[in-house]
C-alpha positions as CSV (number, residue, x, y, z in Angstrom):
1,M,32.0,-15.2,-8.4
2,K,29.6,-13.9,-11.3
3,I,26.2,-12.7,-10.4
4,S,23.5,-15.1,-11.5
5,Q,19.8,-16.1,-10.9
6,A,21.0,-17.9,-7.9
7,V,22.4,-14.9,-5.8
8,G,19.8,-12.2,-7.0
9,I,18.3,-12.4,-3.4
10,G,21.4,-12.2,-1.6
11,I,22.9,-9.1,-3.1
12,G,20.6,-6.8,-1.4
13,I,21.6,-8.4,1.8
14,I,25.5,-8.0,1.1
15,I,24.9,-4.3,0.2
16,L,23.0,-3.5,3.5
17,A,25.8,-5.6,5.4
18,S,28.4,-3.5,3.7
19,V,26.8,-0.5,4.4
20,V,26.3,-1.4,8.4
21,L,29.8,-2.5,8.2
22,V,31.2,0.9,6.6
23,N,28.7,3.0,8.6
24,S,30.5,1.4,12.0
25,N,33.9,2.7,11.3
26,F,32.6,6.2,10.0
27,Q,33.4,8.9,12.3
28,E,30.9,11.7,12.5
29,N,32.6,15.0,13.1
30,S,33.8,17.0,10.2
31,S,37.3,19.0,10.3
32,G,39.8,20.4,7.9
33,D,42.1,17.3,7.7
34,K,39.5,14.7,6.8
35,L,37.2,14.4,3.7
36,R,33.7,11.9,4.0
37,I,32.4,11.0,0.7
38,A,29.6,9.0,0.0
39,Y,28.4,6.8,-3.2
40,F,26.8,3.9,-4.4
41,P,28.2,0.8,-5.8
42,N,27.2,1.4,-8.9
43,I,28.6,1.7,-12.5
44,G,27.2,5.5,-12.8
45,H,29.3,6.1,-9.7
46,A,32.4,5.4,-11.6
47,I,34.4,8.7,-10.6
48,P,34.5,8.1,-7.2
49,I,35.0,4.4,-7.3
50,V,37.9,4.7,-9.8
51,G,39.2,8.0,-7.9
52,M,39.4,6.0,-4.3
53,E,40.4,2.5,-5.6
54,N,43.1,3.7,-7.4
55,G,44.4,6.2,-5.4
56,F,43.5,9.2,-7.6
57,F,41.9,11.0,-4.9
58,K,44.6,10.4,-2.3
59,Q,47.6,11.5,-4.5
60,S,45.6,14.9,-5.4
61,L,44.7,15.5,-1.7
62,G,47.9,14.4,0.0
63,N,48.8,12.0,2.8
64,E,48.0,14.9,5.6
65,I,43.9,14.4,4.4
66,E,42.2,11.6,5.8
67,I,39.5,10.1,3.2
68,Q,36.8,8.2,4.6
69,T,34.3,6.7,2.4
70,R,30.5,5.6,3.1
71,I,28.8,3.3,0.7
72,F,25.1,3.4,0.4
73,D,22.4,2.0,-1.5
74,S,19.8,4.8,-1.9
75,G,19.5,8.7,-2.0
76,P,17.4,9.1,0.9
77,Q,20.2,8.0,3.4
78,V,23.0,10.0,1.7
79,I,20.8,13.3,2.1
80,E,20.1,12.1,6.0
81,S,23.8,12.0,6.4
82,L,24.3,15.2,4.9
83,F,21.8,16.4,7.1
84,A,23.4,14.7,10.2
85,N,27.0,16.1,9.5
86,S,28.3,12.7,8.6
87,V,29.2,13.2,5.4
88,D,30.7,16.0,3.5
89,L,30.3,15.2,-0.5
90,A,28.2,12.7,-1.9
91,Y,27.4,11.5,-5.4
92,V,23.5,11.0,-6.0
93,G,21.1,11.1,-8.7
94,P,18.9,14.2,-9.5
95,G,16.1,13.3,-7.2
96,P,17.8,13.3,-3.9
97,A,20.0,16.3,-4.8
98,I,17.1,18.3,-5.4
99,N,15.2,17.1,-2.5
100,G,18.2,17.7,-0.3
101,Y,18.4,21.4,-1.5
102,L,15.0,22.2,-0.9
103,V,14.7,20.3,2.4
104,S,18.0,21.4,4.1
105,Q,18.0,24.2,6.3
106,N,19.4,27.4,4.3
107,H,19.7,25.3,1.2
108,N,22.8,24.0,2.7
109,V,23.0,20.7,0.1
110,K,24.0,22.4,-3.5
111,I,25.3,20.7,-6.7
112,L,29.1,20.9,-7.0
113,S,29.6,18.9,-10.3
114,G,28.2,16.6,-12.9
115,A,29.6,12.9,-12.6
116,A,27.3,11.1,-15.0
117,S,24.8,11.3,-18.1
118,G,22.5,8.7,-19.1
119,G,22.6,5.0,-17.9
120,A,18.9,4.3,-17.3
121,S,16.9,2.1,-19.3
122,F,13.4,0.4,-19.6
123,I,13.7,-3.4,-19.8
124,V,11.2,-5.8,-20.6
125,H,10.5,-9.4,-19.5
126,P,10.9,-12.0,-21.9
127,N,7.4,-13.4,-21.3
128,S,5.6,-9.8,-21.5
129,Q,4.1,-8.3,-24.7
130,I,5.3,-4.8,-24.0
131,N,6.6,-3.1,-27.2
132,S,5.7,0.5,-26.5
133,I,4.2,2.9,-23.8
134,D,1.0,1.9,-25.1
135,D,1.2,-1.6,-23.8
136,F,2.1,-0.3,-20.2
137,A,-1.6,-0.4,-19.3
138,N,-2.6,-3.3,-16.9
139,K,1.1,-4.1,-16.4
140,K,3.3,-4.5,-13.4
141,I,6.3,-2.5,-13.3
142,A,9.0,-2.1,-11.3
143,A,10.9,1.1,-10.3
144,P,13.2,2.0,-7.3
145,Q,12.2,3.9,-4.3
146,I,9.7,6.5,-4.7
147,G,11.0,9.7,-5.8
148,N,14.2,8.2,-6.9
149,S,15.3,9.5,-10.5
150,Q,14.1,6.4,-12.4
151,D,10.8,6.5,-10.4
152,V,10.1,10.4,-11.5
153,S,10.8,9.3,-15.3
154,L,8.4,6.5,-15.1
155,R,5.7,8.3,-13.6
156,H,6.1,11.4,-15.6
157,L,6.1,9.2,-18.7
158,L,3.2,7.4,-17.7
159,S,1.2,10.7,-17.2
160,E,2.6,12.3,-20.5
161,N,0.8,9.4,-22.2
162,N,-2.9,9.7,-20.0
163,L,-1.5,6.5,-17.8
164,K,-1.9,6.4,-14.0
165,S,-0.5,4.0,-11.3
166,A,-2.8,1.9,-9.8
167,E,-2.7,3.9,-6.2
168,K,-4.0,6.8,-8.5
169,G,-6.5,5.1,-9.7
170,G,-5.2,3.9,-13.0
171,N,-4.6,0.4,-14.2
172,V,-0.6,0.2,-14.2
173,V,1.2,-1.6,-10.9
174,V,4.1,0.2,-9.9
175,Y,6.4,-1.5,-7.6
176,N,8.8,0.9,-5.8
177,I,11.3,-1.9,-4.3
178,P,15.2,-2.1,-4.1
179,N,17.3,-2.8,-7.3
180,P,18.0,-6.5,-6.0
181,D,14.4,-7.2,-5.0
182,I,13.6,-6.0,-9.0
183,Y,16.0,-8.5,-9.9
184,T,14.4,-11.3,-8.1
185,L,10.8,-10.4,-9.3
186,F,12.3,-10.3,-12.6
187,V,13.5,-13.9,-12.2
188,K,10.3,-15.1,-11.1
189,G,8.6,-13.4,-14.1
190,D,6.1,-11.5,-11.3
191,I,6.8,-8.0,-13.3
192,D,6.7,-7.2,-17.1
193,G,9.0,-4.5,-16.7
194,A,11.5,-2.5,-15.1
195,W,12.7,1.2,-15.0
196,V,16.3,0.8,-13.7
197,A,19.9,2.2,-13.7
198,E,23.2,0.1,-14.6
199,P,24.5,-2.0,-14.2
200,W,21.1,-3.2,-13.4
201,A,19.5,-2.6,-16.7
202,T,22.5,-4.6,-18.3
203,I,21.9,-7.7,-15.8
204,L,18.5,-7.9,-16.8
205,E,19.1,-7.9,-20.4
206,K,22.1,-9.9,-20.6
207,E,21.7,-12.3,-18.0
208,L,17.8,-12.9,-17.5
209,G,16.7,-12.3,-21.3
210,G,15.4,-8.6,-20.8
211,K,14.5,-6.3,-24.1
212,R,15.6,-2.8,-23.7
213,L,12.6,-1.3,-24.8
214,F,14.7,2.1,-24.4
215,H,17.4,4.2,-23.2
216,E,16.0,7.1,-21.1
217,E,18.3,9.4,-22.8
218,E,16.1,9.1,-26.1
219,L,13.6,10.8,-23.9
220,W,15.9,13.8,-23.4
221,P,17.1,16.9,-25.7
222,N,20.5,15.9,-27.0
223,N,20.1,12.4,-25.5
224,E,21.5,13.5,-22.4
225,F,20.6,14.0,-18.8
226,A,22.2,14.2,-15.4
227,S,22.0,10.9,-14.1
228,V,24.7,11.1,-11.4
229,L,25.7,14.3,-9.5
230,L,28.2,15.6,-6.9
231,I,26.7,17.6,-4.0
232,G,28.2,19.0,-0.7
233,N,27.3,20.2,2.3
234,I,28.2,23.8,1.9
235,D,29.1,24.5,5.3
236,F,31.8,22.3,4.8
237,V,32.8,23.9,1.3
238,E,33.2,27.2,2.7
239,K,35.0,26.0,5.5
240,N,37.2,24.0,3.4
241,P,37.8,25.8,-0.2
242,E,41.1,24.7,-1.1
243,L,40.8,21.1,0.1
244,V,37.4,20.9,-2.1
245,S,38.7,22.7,-5.1
246,K,41.7,20.2,-5.1
247,F,39.0,17.5,-5.0
248,L,37.3,18.9,-8.0
249,E,40.3,18.9,-9.9
250,S,40.8,15.1,-9.0
251,H,37.2,14.6,-9.8
252,E,37.3,16.0,-13.2
253,D,40.8,14.3,-14.0
254,V,39.2,10.7,-13.0
255,S,36.5,11.5,-15.5
256,I,38.8,12.0,-18.3
257,W,41.2,8.9,-17.1
258,I,37.7,6.8,-17.1
259,N,36.8,7.9,-20.5
260,E,40.5,7.0,-21.8
261,N,40.6,3.7,-20.3
262,P,37.3,1.9,-19.9
263,K,39.2,-1.6,-19.9
264,E,40.7,-0.6,-16.7
265,T,37.8,0.9,-15.5
266,R,35.9,-2.4,-15.9
267,I,38.6,-4.1,-14.0
268,I,38.8,-1.6,-11.1
269,F,35.1,-1.8,-10.8
270,N,34.9,-5.3,-10.8
271,D,37.6,-5.7,-8.1
272,F,35.6,-2.9,-6.0
273,L,32.3,-5.4,-6.2
274,D,34.3,-8.5,-5.2
275,R,36.2,-6.7,-2.4
276,Y,33.2,-5.0,-0.8
277,L,30.0,-7.0,-1.6
278,G,31.7,-10.5,-2.1
279,Q,30.4,-10.6,-6.0
280,S,31.7,-9.3,-9.0
281,L,29.7,-9.1,-12.9
282,S,30.7,-10.5,-16.3
283,D,33.4,-8.4,-18.5
284,E,30.2,-8.3,-21.0
285,V,28.0,-6.9,-18.5
286,V,30.3,-4.2,-17.0
287,D,31.4,-3.0,-20.6
288,V,27.6,-2.7,-22.0
289,A,26.7,-1.0,-18.8
290,L,29.5,1.5,-19.0
291,S,28.9,2.2,-22.8
292,N,25.4,3.1,-21.8
293,L,26.9,5.8,-19.6
294,K,28.5,9.2,-20.6
295,I,31.0,9.8,-17.3
296,T,31.0,13.6,-17.3
297,T,31.8,16.8,-15.2
298,D,28.8,18.5,-16.8
299,P,25.5,18.6,-14.5
300,I,23.6,19.3,-17.7
301,K,21.6,21.9,-15.8
302,D,18.8,22.2,-18.2
303,S,17.8,18.8,-17.4
304,I,17.8,19.1,-13.7
305,F,15.4,22.1,-13.7
306,T,13.3,19.7,-16.3
307,F,13.5,16.8,-13.9
308,A,12.5,19.2,-10.8
309,K,9.6,20.3,-12.8
310,N,8.5,16.8,-13.5
311,A,8.8,15.6,-9.8
312,D,6.7,18.7,-8.8
313,S,3.9,17.7,-11.2
314,L,3.8,14.3,-9.5
315,G,3.5,16.2,-6.0
316,Y,7.0,14.9,-4.8
317,L,8.0,18.6,-4.2
318,G,5.2,19.7,-1.5
319,R,2.0,21.8,-2.1
320,N,3.5,25.3,-1.8
321,G,5.7,25.3,-4.6
322,Y,9.6,25.2,-5.3
323,D,12.7,27.3,-6.4
324,I,16.3,25.5,-7.2
325,S,17.3,28.7,-9.1
326,D,20.4,28.6,-6.5
327,I,21.0,24.9,-6.7
328,F,24.1,25.0,-8.2
329,Y,27.1,26.3,-6.1
330,H,29.2,29.2,-6.9
331,D,31.7,31.3,-4.5
332,S,33.4,34.6,-5.0
333,N,36.9,32.0,-5.9
334,N,34.9,30.5,-8.9
335,L,35.6,27.1,-6.9
336,T,33.5,25.0,-8.9
337,E,33.6,27.4,-12.4
338,R,35.0,24.4,-14.2
339,D,32.3,22.1,-13.2
340,I,29.2,24.5,-13.5
């Protein structure tokens, strides 16, 4: 079954149901014979999806390691699970990764590797007259939850162009709502545009007639920025160096396989959506969405520091300053040297 206007509202319910279902079978205690991985049902999370669905991770780690997966739909939920010691490794955007590092006790959450670059865009509603950032005034614009990667990028761009959101006394109305709700408002024509990640950007463009005003990477040096990162609970990492090292090798091998096999990746991703969410996407949507991403294990370190600077300028990192100089994990065995 293909995603269409008729099921837009239902997607959010299905995602929440799947999260509850997966969580209900998720064991809370960490051990050396078990690896618990969190990720999202998004194309930007192609590495864990393909790694699990095609058995690459299992083949690398061996039958003696039980791999448990937990599907989320927001970064803050993932960070909370890392703090609660119910997740060992997780794939998230730069916003949750930075916040997790800063808030965790002893900076116990750190970046192990990159997973994707790019893959976010600003999509204009077909009935809206937005042709440039100059047209954002007096418009209604949506982005996912406050502090997530697209929200920070949107609000930073507003600030750079002397614009403010309505709650800050400006004339740009910003809705921070989940992606399925952005879809619904787009269908109704209740928003003028949205800053969203793939595949949602392509869904709004291809299925709802939206216009892609720009790809976010066009705003970054060398047209690249880290959009998905692999982070870890460092207590677990340091207690299980061999296991994590094998996983990181598989993580990189999967990224190479995805780049060499885009058609097969699309099939795996759609099968995953159909099995976990009861929905799939058109081949065109997945192919375009995947082409708008760069699957890479490079964490693009400079973009992380820039993102933190932008988030701090918006007041998202607290009032006492911040320091993420040690956010990338290193150890004496060079566990993540190939990724960092």
